[in-house]
Each structure stands twice: as C-alpha cells, then as structure tokens.
C-alpha positions in Angstrom: 195.2 -63.2 255.8 194.8 -60.5 253.2 198.0 -58.9 253.9 199.7 -62.7 253.6 197.9 -63.2 250.0 198.9 -60.0 248.8 202.2 -60.4 249.8 202.4 -63.5 248.2 201.1 -62.0 244.9 203.8 -59.1 244.9 206.8 -61.8 245.9 205.4 -64.2 242.3 205.3 -61.0 240.1 208.0 -59.5 241.2 210.1 -62.3 240.1 208.3 -62.6 237.0 209.5 -58.9 236.6 213.2 -59.9 237.5 213.2 -62.8 235.3 211.7 -60.3 232.4 209.1 -62.9 232.0 206.7 -59.5 232.6 207.2 -55.4 232.1 206.9 -53.9 235.4 204.0 -52.0 233.9 202.4 -55.5 233.4 203.6 -56.5 236.9 202.0 -53.6 238.5 198.7 -54.0 236.8 198.4 -57.6 237.4 199.4 -56.6 240.9 196.9 -53.7 241.3 194.2 -56.2 240.1 195.2 -59.1 242.1 195.1 -57.1 245.0 191.3 -55.9 244.4 190.0 -59.1 243.7 191.6 -60.8 247.1 190.4 -57.7 248.8 186.5 -58.4 247.8 186.8 -61.7 247.9 187.7 -61.7 251.7 185.3 -59.0 252.9 182.6 -61.0 251.1 184.1 -64.3 252.8 184.1 -62.8 256.2 180.4 -61.3 255.0 178.8 -64.6 253.9 180.6 -66.2 257.4 179.3 -63.4 259.9 176.0 -64.0 258.3 176.2 -67.6 258.7 177.4 -67.4 262.5 174.5 -65.1 263.1 176.5 -61.9 263.8 174.3 -59.8 261.7 171.3 -60.2 264.5 172.5 -57.9 266.9 173.8 -54.0 267.0 177.4 -54.8 268.9 178.3 -58.4 266.6 177.0 -56.2 263.7 179.4 -53.1 264.1 182.2 -55.8 264.8 181.1 -57.7 261.7 181.5 -54.4 259.3 184.3 -53.0 260.6 186.2 -56.7 260.2 185.0 -56.5 256.0 186.3 -52.8 256.6 189.8 -53.9 258.1 190.1 -56.5 255.0 189.5 -53.8 252.4 192.0 -51.4 253.6 194.6 -54.3 254.9 195.1 -55.1 251.2 195.0 -51.4 249.8 197.9 -50.4 252.2 199.5 -53.5 250.8 198.7 -52.7 247.1 200.6 -49.2 247.9 203.2 -50.6 249.8 203.9 -53.1 246.3 203.3 -50.6 244.1 206.4 -48.5 245.7 208.4 -51.4 246.2 208.4 -52.5 242.6 211.5 -52.3 240.5 213.1 -53.5 237.5 215.7 -56.0 237.2 219.4 -54.2 236.9 221.4 -54.4 233.6 225.4 -54.1 233.4 
C-alpha cells in the first residue's frame, strides 16, 4: 500500500511537471514531502492497528509489528529514491 501511494504521487507530480504546471525541482520537493508523509502516516496507522489488536502484548507479535512498521518506512524511502531518479523534464523541440 505504501509503494502504491508513493507511485501514485510520483505519477501525478510527473504529469504536472510534463504539463509544465510545476518545475522539476518543485515536483521533486513535493514528491519528497509526500513520500515522507505517506511513510509516517502508514507507520502510525500500523502501530495503532497493532496495538488495538493486542499485538504488542506478546514478544513474538510485538517484534513482527515493529518489523511491519520498519517495512512501511523502508518501502516508502526506496520508492522515493526510485521516483527522484526517474523524474524528467518535458522535451522541447
């Protein structure tokens, strides 16, 4: 879900850059902010859902809950790197 939301943000911002509604630097900056917010909001949601279901009460499930939160953040940061590398300017002929 984290990668999907970040890729959707990348697609939207890349379209805005190609339409020249945003500059490339602005698009990259907005993408950076969007990925950070998506990552931390999803990590917060996973933490809250894990506590609500009682996963923090046992050692095994508590460790898996922490790994799920770290996986959310790691996936968003990898998608951020992918998006920043793939951003491109519109072509002018």
